[in-house]
C-alpha distance (Angstrom), angle and dihedral (degrees) to the residues before:
residue distance angle dihedral
M1 . . .
S2 3.78 . .
T3 3.77 126.0 .
K4 3.77 125.0 -155.6
V5 3.80 113.8 -140.6
T6 3.79 115.4 -145.5
N7 3.79 117.3 -137.3
I8 3.78 109.2 -123.6
E9 3.76 124.0 -149.1
E10 3.77 116.5 -159.8
L11 3.77 136.0 -175.6
L12 3.78 117.8 -161.4
V13 3.79 127.9 -178.1
E14 3.79 111.9 -161.8
D15 3.79 118.5 -161.9
K16 3.80 100.9 -153.0
S17 3.76 140.1 104.5
I18 3.78 121.0 -73.7
R19 3.77 89.9 -161.3
T20 3.77 126.6 74.7
D21 3.81 94.0 -144.2
I22 3.80 98.3 107.8
Q23 3.80 96.8 -178.6
T24 3.80 93.6 56.7
S25 3.80 91.9 47.5
Y26 3.80 92.6 46.2
Q27 3.80 92.8 50.8
I28 3.79 93.0 51.0
I29 3.81 92.8 46.9
A30 3.80 91.4 47.1
K31 3.81 90.6 52.7
N32 3.80 93.2 53.0
P33 3.81 113.4 20.9
E34 3.83 91.1 157.0
F35 3.83 94.3 68.9
Y36 3.80 113.8 95.6
I37 3.81 146.8 135.5
N38 3.82 112.8 -84.6
E39 3.80 98.9 -171.5
T40 3.78 145.0 -32.9
Y41 3.78 134.5 -137.0
P42 2.98 117.0 -117.6
G43 3.79 88.9 36.5
N44 3.78 120.4 -101.2
G45 3.81 109.7 -86.6
E46 3.82 92.8 5.5
F47 3.80 115.0 166.2
Y48 3.79 129.5 -147.7
I49 3.77 99.1 25.5
G50 3.78 114.5 175.4
N51 3.80 121.8 -103.4
D52 3.80 88.7 -114.9
E53 3.83 97.4 34.4
N54 3.83 108.1 165.6
D55 3.83 88.4 -20.0
G56 3.81 90.4 -69.7
R57 3.79 94.6 -55.7
V58 3.79 122.7 134.7
T59 3.80 116.2 -166.0
I60 3.80 118.7 -151.5
S61 3.82 112.0 -168.3
F62 3.79 117.0 -158.2
N63 3.79 126.1 -166.9
E64 3.85 88.4 -115.9
R65 3.81 134.4 17.8
P66 3.80 111.0 -86.2
A67 3.80 118.2 -133.0
S68 3.81 111.9 -90.7
N69 3.82 92.6 -123.4
F70 3.84 87.8 71.9
L71 3.82 93.0 60.8
T72 3.80 95.4 101.7
K73 3.79 137.9 103.5
K74 3.80 87.0 -106.1
Y75 3.83 89.4 71.5
F76 3.84 100.7 28.6
K77 3.80 109.9 46.6
A78 3.83 117.7 -174.9
Q79 3.78 121.8 -161.5
R80 3.79 141.7 166.4
K81 3.79 133.9 -157.6
K82 3.80 133.4 -164.6
I83 3.80 112.8 -112.1
Q84 3.79 106.7 -127.8
K85 3.78 141.9 133.1
G86 3.79 94.8 -106.7
P87 3.78 125.7 60.1
S88 3.78 118.3 -74.8
R89 3.77 132.7 179.9
W90 3.77 130.7 -120.9
E91 3.79 111.2 -111.0
A92 3.79 121.5 -152.7
L93 3.80 118.9 -116.3
T94 3.77 126.1 -154.1
T95 3.78 106.4 -124.4
E96 3.78 136.5 171.9
I97 3.81 116.7 -119.7
S98 3.81 121.3 -156.4
M99 3.79 140.1 152.3
H100 3.79 135.9 -132.4
S101 3.82 113.4 -102.4
W102 3.81 94.8 -115.2
K103 3.83 109.9 -5.3
P104 3.83 122.0 85.6
D105 3.83 89.8 -112.8
V106 3.79 124.7 128.8
F107 3.81 117.7 -161.3
V108 3.79 121.6 -148.6
D109 3.81 109.4 -167.1
F110 3.80 114.9 -160.0
P111 3.83 119.4 -148.8
S112 3.80 120.5 -106.9
T113 3.80 117.2 -114.3
D114 3.83 92.3 -114.8
A115 3.80 121.2 120.9
T116 3.80 86.6 -106.1
P117 3.81 104.0 35.7
V118 3.78 121.2 -136.5
Y119 3.80 128.7 -166.0
Y120 3.82 131.2 -132.0
T121 3.81 95.6 -6.4
E122 3.80 125.5 141.5
D123 3.82 124.0 -108.3
K124 3.81 97.0 22.0
T125 3.80 132.1 120.6
Y126 3.82 113.5 -115.6
F127 3.80 105.4 157.1
E128 3.80 113.2 49.0
Q129 3.77 121.5 -146.7
G130 3.81 113.2 -106.4
Y131 3.81 95.3 33.8
K132 3.77 134.6 96.2
Y133 3.78 121.1 -148.9
R134 3.77 134.3 -152.8
I135 3.77 140.4 179.9
I136 3.77 119.3 -151.4
V137 3.80 112.8 -153.7
S138 3.78 113.9 -157.7
S139 3.78 117.0 -123.1
E140 3.81 86.6 -134.0
V141 3.81 92.4 72.1
G142 3.78 107.8 111.9
I143 3.75 147.9 145.1
């Protein structure tokens, strides 16, 4: 009897610190405990996202607008990892970070898989089959 294994694509947004400096992170969180992520699109931990899901754009909605100085790869780290039985490492992806003009939404645009990647363009492949993706949001992001 043979079994066909389905490749699973996953997108995960982790709300934790990128940095290892616990004291800095703790102080910032303690100063503003009311700042948090409301929701994400695609949903956190969502499986089977399309290769061109939302043209490679992930929307992270906060309860308040974050300060624009936090809109860097230092605070929003995107990674992907091959789905396999053995161990594999997360590899960093170069993304574009932007914010809605008046809503508390941050946009993380993943690169297309073309030789010269493009961002947020129709009819491109952004999420490859056989990989899972994640975004780590630093706990230092604030208002």
